[in-house]
N, C-alpha and C positions, 0 to 999 in steps of 0.2 A: 729672043727672050723679051717679049712685049708684055709687060705686066703693070698692073696698077697697085702701088703700094700705099697702105695707110701707115703713116709713121707717127712716132711720138717726138719727132724733131731732134732727138738726141744724137742721131748719127749722120745728120745731113751732109756734112762736109768730110766724112771719114769713110765713104763707100766708093769702091771701084769695081770694074768688070774683070772677071776671070774667065778662062776657057779650059775645057778638058775634053779632048777627043771631039771637037767641034761643038760641045755643049757649052752654052753660055750661062754664066752665073754672076754672083757678086761676092766680094768680100768686104769686111769691115777692117780698117786698119787705123788704130789709134796709137799715135806715137808719143812717147814720153822722153823728153830731151834730158832728163836728169838720171837716166840709167841705161845700161847696155842690155838689160834682160829682155828676152823675146818669149812672149806667152802666146801659144796657139790654143784657142778655144773651140771646142766642137760642140755645137748645140744638139738638142735632143729631137724627139719625135714631134711632128706637127709644129714646126718652128719657122722662124725667119730671123734675120739680123735685127729687125725692129723688135721682135719679141724678147730678145736677150740684151737689148741696148743697155739696160741698167747694170747687168752683170759685166758687160764689156767695159763699161765706164768704171766700175768698181775695181776691176783687174787692172785697168790702166794706171792706177796709182803706183803699180809695182813694176811696170815695164811696158815695152811696145806690145800691143795686143793685136793679134790677127785672128780673124774669124771667117773662114770660107763657108759659103753655102754648101749644102749637100745636094747632089743630083736629085731632082724631084722635089726638093724642099726649098723654102725661102724664095720661090720664083725661079730657081735654076731649072734648065731643061732636064728632063728625066732621062735616065739610062735606057729606057724603052726606045728613045728616039734614035739610038745607035744600036738597037737590037740586042741590048743587054738587060738582064733582069736585075732589079735592085736588091740583090742579096747582100747579106752582111759582108761576105767575102768581096763582092764587087765594090761596095762602099769603102771597104778597108783599102782596096787597091787604089781607089781614087784618092783617099787621104794619104796614103804612102807616096803617091805621085806628087801631090801638092807639097808635101814636106821635102822630098827630094829636090824639087824644082826651086823652092823658095828659100830653103835653109841648108844649102849644100854643105857649107863648112861651119855651121853655127850650131851651138847647143840651144836647147829650147826647154821651156816649162810647158808641159802638155796637160790641158784641163779638159775633161769631158763631162757633160751634163746628161745624166740619164742615158738614153740610147746612144748619145754621143760617146760615152765611155765605153759602151759595148763595141762600137766601131773601132775605137782606139785599141782596145784589148785585142780584138782580132787582127788588127793591123800589126801590133807588136808580136803576136803569135806567128803570123804569116811572113813578117819581114823582121826577123830578130836583130838583123844589123842596125835597125833604127833605134834600138834600145840604147845605143851608145850616144845618140843625140840628145837623150832626155836627161836633163838635170834633175827635175822634179816631176812626178807623175801624180795628178790629182783627180780623184773621182768626186764629182758633186752629185749626190744621190743617184749614183750609177748602179748597175746591176750586172749579173753574169749568167743567170740561169732562169728558166721558166719557173723553177721551184722557189724563187725569191718573191713571187707575187703573193699578196695576202688575200687575193680573191677566193671565194669558194670554188671547189672543184667544178661545180656545175657552171658558175659564171665564167671561169677561165675556159672551159671546154666550149661554152656557147660562143664566146668571143672568137676563139680559134676557128671553130666551124664556120662562123659568119664570114671571117676573113678569107678562108679557103673558098667558100662559095662565091663571093664577090670578086675574087682575085682573078679576073679575066677581063678582056676588053669590053665585052657586052655589059656584064653586070656592073662593072665599075663605072661605065658610062651612065647607066640607070641610077646608080647610087649618087653620082655626082649631080645629075640634073634634077632628080626628084627629091631624095632624102636631104641632100645638101643645098637645095634651092634657098635663096634669100628669105623667102616667105616661111619655109619650114624651120629654118634656123632661128629666125626671129621669134617664132611662136613656141618652139619646143627645146631648143638647144640648151638653154640655161637650166632646164629642169631634168636633164639627163643625169644618169648616175655618176659619170666621171667628170661632167662639166659643172655640176651645181656648186661645188666648193669654190670655183673661180668667181661666182657671182653672189656669194653669200654676204649679206649684211652691207649693201652698198645703196647709195641714193640713185635716183633716176638718171642723173647726168653721168655718173660713173658707169652705170649699167649701159646706157646708150653708147658711150665711148667704147666700152669693151665688147659689146655685141657687134658693133661695126668692125672692130679689129678682127674678131674671130671670123666673121663672114668673109672678110678680105683674105684672111689666112687660108680659108678653105678654098678660095678662088685661085690663089697664086700657087698653092701646093698641088702637086699631081696626086690625084686620089688613088690611082692604081698603085703608085709608089707607097703611099700611106698604108694601103690595104696589105701589100706584100710584106712591108717591113714589120707591120703588126703581126702578121702570120708568122714571120721568122722569130721575133722575139718571144712570142707566146709558146714556141717550141725550142727555145734557145738553150744551148749548153756550151759555154765558153770555158768550162773548167777542165777540159781535156788535155790542155797543153799549158806548161809552165812559162812564165815571163820573168826574166832575171832582173827585176826591178822592185824597189820598195814603193809602197803606195801610201798616199795620204788620202783617207776616205772621209768625206763629210756627208753625214746622213741626217735626214729629217726625224725629229722626235715625234712627229705625228703624220708619218707618211701614209697617205691614203692608197698607195699602190703596193708597197713592198714591206715585207717582214725583215726588220733590220738584223735579227739573229741569223736568218737564212742568208741574207746578203753577205754578211761577214764570214760565215762558214764557208760559202762557196768561193769568195774572193781569196780566202786563205789557201785555197787549193791551187791558185794561179800565181800569186805574187810572193816574193821572197820574204816580205814583212809588211805589216799594215799598221799605221797610226790612224786610230779611229776617233773621230769627233762628231758628237750629236749636237745639232743646233735646234733652236726652237722655232720651227716652221709650222704653220697651221696645217699644211698639206705636204704634197710631194715637192713643190718648188715654189719660188716667189710668183707673184702676180704676172700675167702676160704683159703688163705694162709697168712693171716695177721700176721705180726711180733707182738712182745710184744708191741712195741712202737705204732703201729697202733691200736692195740686192747685196749690200755689204753684210747682211746677216749670214750669207753663204760662205763668208770668209772668217772663220773663227780666229781669235788672236794668235794661237800657235801657228796657224797657217800664214797669217799676215806676217808674222816675224820671219818665217822661212822665206817667204817671197821677198821681204825687204833686204835680206842678207844676200840674195843672189844679185850679182852684178858683173 
């Protein structure tokens, strides 16, 4: 795992190496000496520990926070390296292994952001014995079905078809070297449909910092893993199996990806009960380099109270 990371300096002293079936990655571990609570955070698509540093710091006010890289993301080796496909099931198996190894006799708070919550859900469905470990289950702008997206049918089908076509060794290599070259990203990336909200209304210094971070993120993440997971969540249906846990759901009031009514309808098919909180985010999630203060908007007062009461 020889990667070059662009950091925001927030996690410098809180990162260590982890290993899974010979795959090397990293985890963030932020310890809070004032509480016994253990919080495991699973980030979303196209992410890294540095990208979610602000969220991890915000959660660390309530307990020890652990965030492992996902295979193929954050600079961690891809499952393709051990001849496995990065399906949701295989990523769920990885997460289950991580929890079993690191929290054998401990209860945890389990928090998933976007795709991270999809992986958590599948893990709890495939390994129901792990539900006994979970004190509190939290979805931060998570989803459970391809029907949750608010894209037009044409756009969603186009994205899916593109992911299917590019999801092989040859085309993903071309996509990585040509479409995701530094020159192309600097010229076009900020103007694409899904990225433009990230760069809205910022000065040149902020723009330069964020585009450099995005370029590095595309370099350290495995493009083929990105394509395959996109293909999977664009055809996802996690609603077919129940999970015997209550859920705290935090949604964005201005989510540019998901229809909140659809999200809640489908989550209700899975979990025993849902407490739902909408927060005032400008889009799907905080900035890629959100500070702790900005990230705290993801933790409504009701959730903060619940987290504070766990010890």
